[in-house]
N, C-alpha and C positions, 0 to 999 in steps of 0.2 A: 713476354713469357714470365710466369711467376717464378719467384726464387724459392718459394716453400716446397718442400717435398710432400707429396701426397701418399707415398708408399712406405711411410715409416711404420715400424713395428708398434702396434697399439697394445699396451699393457694395462691390466687392471691396476688402479692406484695402490690399493692395499689388499693383500691376499689374506683371507680368513677362512680356513677350512671348515669352520663351524658356523659360518654365516648361513642363514636359512634363506635360500633362494625360492624355495617352494612355499606355497601357502597351504596351511592345513585348514581343515573345516573348523568353523567356529564351534567351540565346546570340546575340542580334542584336549585330552589330559595327558600330563607327563606322569608316568608310573613311578618315577623316581622321587619327585618332590610334590605331586599333586597340583602343580601349577596348571592353569587352563589357558588355552590358545584362544584369544578373542580379538577380532578385528585386526589381525596381523601382528599381534603382540602376546607375549607370554605374561600372564597376570596371576596374582594370587586370588582364589575365589573369595567372594564375600562370605561372611559367616553363615548367612541364611542359605547360600548356594552350596556351601561345602558339604552338607550333609545329604544333598539331593544329587550329587554327582554320580551318574552311572553312564559315563561316556564309553561307547563302543570303540571309538577311535583313540588310540593310545600311541603317543610318540614320545621319545625322550626329548626333553628341551635342550637347547645348546649348552646350558650350564651343567646339566646331568651328563651330557656326552663327554664334556671336557673333564668332569670328575672321573668318569668311567675310564677315559684314556689317559688320565694324569697329564693333561695337555693345558697348561695355564695360559691365560691371556695377560697375566701380570705377575711379577715376582717382586716382593718387597723384602729387602734385606736390612735388618737393624743390628748395629754392633757398636762397640765402645765401652769404656769403663763406666760411663754414665748409665748406660743400660743395666749393668750389673747392680748398681745401687738403686735404680728406679724401675727394676724390672716388673714388679707387681703393679705399679701405677700405670706403666706403658701397656701392659697386657690388658688391664681394665679398659683403657682408652680404646685399644684395638677391638676388644670384645663389644664394646658399646657401638663403635662405628660399623662393625660387621653386622651387628643386629639391626641398626638403622638402615643400612644399605640393603640388607635382605628383606627388610620390610617393605621398601620401596619397590623392589624388582626381584623376581625369582631368578633372574639371571646373574645375580651378584652373590656369589658364594665362595667360601673358602674351600679349597681343594685339600690342603693339608697345611700344617704349621710344624716347623722343626726347630726345637730350641736345643742348642748344642754349644757349649763352652764360650759363653759371652756373645752369642750370636743367635738371632732369631731370623728364620727364613719363612715367609708366608706366600704360598702359591694361591692365586685367586682366578676366578673364571671371567672376570671383567677388568679391562685395562683402566677404565675410569675409576673403578674401586681401588686399585692399586695406587693410582695417583692420589686419590682422596686420602687413603690410609697415610701415605708418606707426608702429605702437606699438613694433615691434622696433627701428626706427631711432631713435625717441625714447628707448627705454630704453638703448640703446648710446651715443647721442651727445647726449642732452639736446635743448635747443632748444625751439621752439614747435610744438605740434601742434594742428591743428583737424581735426575730423571732422564732415562735414556730409552727412546722409542726405536723399535724395529724399523728398518728402511722400507721394507716392502711387505712386512707382515703387521698384523694387528696385535702387537706385543709390546709391553713396557716393563722396564727394570727400574725399580725405585731403590736407591741406596740412602740409608740414613745413618749417620754416626755421630757420636759425641763423646769426647773424652773429658775427664775431669781437669779443671784448671791446675 
């Protein structure tokens, strides 16, 4: 007799309410950001295609759904005395990374950014983008970096802080 149980509860590994389980028709367009669904992925249209887009099928992409619902996949929290002194430099780095990440994929967007009393909180639509932001700031400015993943959800919290010596 086998000692392993066959009747255990089977759970999905990671729950993501914005994961697209259905496949759209190729050429479907997101009315929020004009991304095109092609071969199972949301992509930016090529320049020559962008002017000729007249898709009858329109569906919000997962990133635009997250923005509409204000439901981030990642939160980046920056704080500390160092942030106050180098705020413009750090914000320029963040803006550059957001632009690069957004160029690579239409699913990597910023939902909102809140700057308040020596603290910046950035909500993003992609967990990998949140991690990339935190790691890039850490590489450029050192400090303390903590990355915490949700146990059963596709969500990450990134904390970066640095005080002056």
